N, C-alpha and C positions, 0 to 999 in steps of 0.2 A: 603435505608430504605424501608423494604418491608411493605405494609398498614396494619393498625391492622385489625385484623378479625371484623368483625361487634358484635355489642353488641347482636340485635335483634337475635335469633336463627331462627326463622322463615326467617331472611333475609338471611342465610348461602346458597350460589347458590354454582353449579358445579364448579366455578372457585374455591372460599373458600375450598371447600372439598379438592379436587387436593391438593392444597396447604397447608393444615394443616395434610394433610395423609402422611403415611411412604413413604418412598421410592419404596417400592413395587407398592402400587397401583400408584404414581408417573409414575412408568415404564408402569405400563398397561395404565395410561391415555394418555401416548406419542404414545403407540401402539395402541389406540384407536383413536388419534388425526391424525396418518398417514393412517391409515384406511381410515377415514372419507375422508382425502383428497385425498387416492388413489381412490374412488369408485367415490368422487365428487357427491352423489345423495343430491343436496343441496335443500331441504325442505324450501318454500317459507312461508312468517310469515302467510299467510292466511290458511295455512295447504291444500292447491289445491282451484280449483275455487270456487267461491260459486255460480255462475248462470251456465247453461251447456254453456259450450263453445261452439261457432261456429266455430272457427281459433285454430288454435295451435298454429301458427307461424305468424311474421309480415314479410313482405319485404317493407319498405320505399324510395322511389324512390324520395330525395329530391333535389329538381332544386332551386338551390341558386341563389339568387338575385332578383327573382321576376316574373317570367314569365308575358307575355302581355296577359291576356285572350281575349283581342281585336283580336288578330291572332291565337288564338287556339279554344276558347270553346263557345266565348259570342259575337256571331254575331251581329252587331249594324248597320243594313242600314244607319241610320237618320245621324250616323257619316261620313259616307262615300258620301251621297248628301251633306252635309255642310261642308265638307274636306276644312280644310283654314281659316273658317269664326272665327269671335271672338265670345267667350263661351257669352252667356246669362249675363245681370249684376246681375240676379237673379237666378243663378245656385249655388247652396251651395257647392263648393268645398273645402276642405281643401287641403291648396298648403305648402308646403316645402321651406326652405331659398332656395333650388337651383331653385325654378321657379318663388316664389311668387312676385319676383322683375321685371319681364318680361313686357316690355313694351305693347307686344302682346300675348293674352293667346286662341289659334286657336283651333278650334275643331280638333281633327286627327282621321280620317277614316282610317282603316284595308285596302288599297289601295294595298296593296302588296300580298294578296291572296284573294281566292275565298272559300264562306263556300259552302256545299252540305249535302245532309242527305245519310247517310249510315246505312250499315246492314239492318235487318229485322223491326229493332225496329226506324228506321229512325233517329238515333243520329245525330245533325247538328256538324259536326267539318269542320277545316280549310284543305285547299290544302298544308298546309304545311308539314301535317303529316299524310302522305298516308298511312303505316301502321298500325296507330292507327284506320282507318277506318276496320280493318279487325278484330278488335276486338271490333267494338261498340256496339254489344249484350251483352257483358261481362263486360263492365264497367258501373258504376255509375258517371256522372257527375254532380258535385255540381256548381252550379254558384253565389250561394249565402253565399261564406264563407266570415266571416271579422273579424278583428283583431283588437287589441287595441295600437300597434305600426306604425311608419310611419317611421322610421330608420331600416336599415339591423339589427345593431347588437342586439339593444332590440328584433325586431322582430322575428327573429331568433331563440332567446335563449326563448323567450315566448310560441313558436310553438313548440319547444324541451322541456321546462321544466314548463311551465306554470307561468315562472315568467320574467319580463323583466330586473330583475337585475341577475348578476351571480351568482352560487353558487349552485342552486336547483339541485335535479337528472333529469336524463333527463328520456323522455319516454321507453325506452329500459330497464334502469336502474330500473325503478319502477315496470315493468314485471316480470324482473328478482328477485326484493326484494319481490314481492308477491306471483308468482308462483312456484319460484325456477327452478329446471332443473334435468332432468334425463338425459341430454346429460354427458356421461364419458371421451370424447376424444378433446372435441371441447369446446370453449368459448359460454355461453349462449347468448353472445349478441357481433357481431361482426359491424365493421365500413369499406366500402369502398369509397376512394375519387378518382373520375376521373383526369387521371395525366393531367397536361398542361390548367388545369382550367382557371386560371386567376380570374379577376373579384375581387368581396369582400373576405374576407379572411375569411377561417375556424377556429375554434378554439376547440382544443382537449375537453375544458370543454362542449362543446355540446353533447359530449357523455360520460360525465363524471357523477360518481355515486354521486355528491355532500356531505350531510352528510350521505350518504347509505354507508354501508359496500363495502371495496373497490373490492371485488370480484363482485359485481355488473355494475361495468364501462365496456363499450364497448372496445373491440381489434381492434386495427386498422391495418386492413390487407394492405400494400403495394402492389405495382408492382413489378416485376421483382424476381431473384434469391431466396432473405430472406426476404416473406411475413409479416413477425412477426422478430423486430429487436432482435440481439443476440440470438433468441432460437436455432440456429445448435451450435453444440460443435465445438469450437476452433480445429486446425490442432493437432492433437497428443493426444486429448482425447477423451477416449472411452466413449460408453454407459454405460460399466460397470462400468468405474469409476466415471461416473457422479452420476450413482446410488449411490454408494458408498458414494459421497461428500455428496449428497441429505440426505442418512441417516445421515448422522454426522451433517450436518447443522440442522435438525430438531431435534436433540438431544438439541442442543445450542438454538434454537428458543424454544424450551419446558421450558428450564431452566429459559431464558430471561419472557417467559408468566407465570411460576410458582412464578416469583417475582413480575410482575407487572399487571396481571389480565389484560392484555389488548388484547381484542379479536380480534384486527387487526393482531396481531400475529398469531393466529389461520387463518387467510385468508391469510396470507404470505405463510405458511406452504402449504396451498390449492393451491395456485396460483404457488409456486415453482413446485409441483406434477403435476398439469395440463401442465406447461410448459415442463412437461419431456414427458407426453403423447403426446403433440402436436409436438414433433420432430417427429413421426410417420403421426400423422393425418393430419397435414397442408400441408405436401409435397403433400399428397395421394388427399386432396381435390381442389388442387389449379394446381394439373397436369390434364390438358385438353385433353393430350393426347389420352386417351382411347375414345373421344366422336365421334361417327359416323358422317360421311358426311352431314348427316340431321341434324345435328347440326347446321352446317357450314353454311346449306344452308338456315336456319332460322334466326341464328344472323348475319351473314354476317361475309366474310373476318376479319374484323376490328375486331372480338371477338378474333381471334388468337394472337393480339397483347396486352399484359398485359397494364393494367392500362385502359384500353378507356373503357366508359362507358359499351358497348356491353359486353366485357369481365368480364365486373364486375356482369353485370346482367347473366351472365351464371354463373358466380362464386356463386350468390346467390341464384340460383336453385340447383346447388351442394350442397351447404349447406343446404337448405331447405331439401334435401332429408335426409342428416346425421343429423335431429334434432335439428340445430341452432334455437332456438325460435325467436329473434330478429335480423333480417339485414336491415341495413339501407347503403343507397348508396347516396353521395352528388355529384351532378355534376355543377359546377359553372360557371359563367358568363352571368348568363338572366339579369345582370341589363343594360337594352339599353336605358339611356338618351338621346343616339342620334344614329342617323344611323340603325335604329330599324329594317328594312326591311333586310337588311342584317345578322345584328346581328341574328334575329330570323330565317334564312334561315340555318345559321351554327348552332346554337344549336339544332335546329329541327333534322337537318340531322344527329349530331352527337346523338342523344338519342330517335330519333322517331322507329327505327328499334327496336333497345335493349328493351326499354319499351314492345312495342307489344309484340316481340319474347318470353319474360317470361312469358306475359299471357298464349301465347298459347302452348309454354314448358310444362307449371304448368299444364295447362288444359288437354294434351294427357296424361300425366302421372298420372293422378286422384289425382294432388296433389294442384288444384286449388282451390277447395272445403274447405277445410281448412287450406286454407293459404289467409290472406290477404294483398293485393298489396295496398299501399297508392301513390298516383302521387300529387306532389304540392310544393310549393315555400311559401316565407314568408309573402308574399302580392302580390298585382296586379299592374297594371300600373293605370295613370290618361287618360280620355277620351282626351285631349288637348296634344298639343305638347309641350314639353320641348325644348327652343332652337328654331332656326330655323324650318321652314317646307316647303316643295317643293310638288309637285303632286307625288313624287315618293321616298319622303325621310323624315323623321319626327323621333321625341324620345317621349318617356314617362317619366315621373316623379313616383313617389312611390304613390301607393294609397291602404287605409286602408280598406276603405270601402266597398268594394266588390271586392272578386276575385273567380277565379275557379280551383276546385282540381277535381280528379278523385279516386274514391276508386272499388277493384274488388274482388271478391274469397269469402272467410269464411265468409259467413252472408251476403252478399250484393246483393241487387236486383242489377242485370245486365240489359242493355239495357233502363236505363231511367235517364234523368236528371231533376232534383231537383233545385227549386230556380228560380227568375225572376229579373230580374235590370231594371230600368228606359231606356228610349230610349237612354240617354246619354252613359250609363254602369257608371255612376254615384253613384247609391245607390241603395238598396237591395229593391224590389215593393213585396206589393201582388201579387196573381196570375191574377187579374183583372187591374193590373197596379197602384193600388190606393197606397200612401205612407205607411211606417213603422212609425210611431212616437214613439221616445224615444227609439232607440234601442241601446241596450247595453247589458256586460255581466252580468248587473245586473237584468234584466228582461226575463228572456228566451221568444223567441217568434219563433212557427213552422214552420215560411215562412223564416228562416235565423239561420244560423250556424256560431256560435260564435269558436273559436277556443277551448275555455272550452267545449262546446259540441263535438267536433270534438274528443277530448281527452278522454272524457267519454263514447261516443261510440266506439272508438278501444278499452276502457278496457272492455266494455260490452263482446264484441264480444270475446273476450280471456277468457270471464267467470269471469270477476270482478265486483262488484258494485264500482264505482268509490269512491265511500262516505265511503267504507272500507278501501281502501288502505291508510293508514296514516302512519307517521311517529315524534314520539317526537322528537323536538330538540332544545334546549335551552330554556324548558320551554312551548313550544307550538307544538301541532300536527299539519303538513304540509300536504298537498295533491296535487297532479299533477293538479288537478281543482280548486285548492285553497277553495273557498268557494261556487262553481258557478259550472255550467256544468249540462246539461241534454242529456240525450241519444235521438239520431234523430232516431227515431222509420220508418219514412216515406221511410227511405234507405235500411231499415233490411228487406232479405229475410223470 
């Protein structure tokens, strides 16, 4: 049964108008809906940036599992000097159930790598990431990031959606919802996961749209012949017959829409039309055979193998060139509870060159200045060893109180390091080394970066005041940053 028309005449909206109008108007409405789907010029809810944007697009290099800051960006000589010694009784460390019952809790220094200064800026970095040394003057290293969650699932959900409980829209979906897109041939939000990553599982809800329209969810590009499942026409189905089928399907969908007034039906039509155009655009953007030799000299031969991190970094650049607004790469396997030296060497070998090559590639093409690149995981690692420790081997548990990330490009100061941690790398401290009392998301502190502060800053760089981007759902207005978050001004160019 069709729903009754609203009694209040001022409550009549476009959907009710089409429903109550004649068949001719309804036909015009279908044509209009199909034209909208064909053009796919989806306006954002904000009607455009409310702040002058410094970035037009985001590439987020997510290192899933929690990379150890001690072996990458936060050098702690004290830990090396006291490697293997028991932690002091008065050291306030939050332990998880995985290491809380250990009879011995020894300090673990980064004895597997050296730290040196690089670039004109003198950025201090580990020798595990030699390709990062080449981009030292382009990146802003943040050693003072902290989060609320200490386990993987809530932590990765929190950094992606602003909540530890699943069901909220992710960052890419919020950007699509707020700003819309002018891209007519590719999705606004694309996700790629390195193949054979192992480690903690990843879920499609991490790039889901939650309670927002499904048009804003991420589209997962896979390695291999068919980057998007079921996109290609089956054998024997021509492009012309596919077009005719979509036209008829559009008519049926409109009839259902006319009866039910469900806006998701409009989204369904738009997604069918986008999929039709992607049959041409996706093979073009994923076919890297037209890349010159200089590309392979930069990214390495591994970038020729579909599904590798390097290959995904190259595809991210190609997508950025074609106007995709949010591109997210996931690389798993950073969860080193044991055997950390070997694990870190392996993960760095697989990701170091691709990450740096992407920055250099964007820069040489003039794209870095308006592309925001983010690198980091869901949390860091402990200054003590989980399990057995030796002079050359150890592991680290989860640590949420401080960890390192970096950002580059679109509106970010390059060649700087912000934030300080104590000699153990256990807590964020002031520049003079004094402790910060009562640090939490409820009280912003200029010397620390909470996840909501990070999210607010990303939105600011894309031209959005994070307090204005909200959506009413089940009687409450929701934001990516909840009721928290301050823009981190000191990292902005």
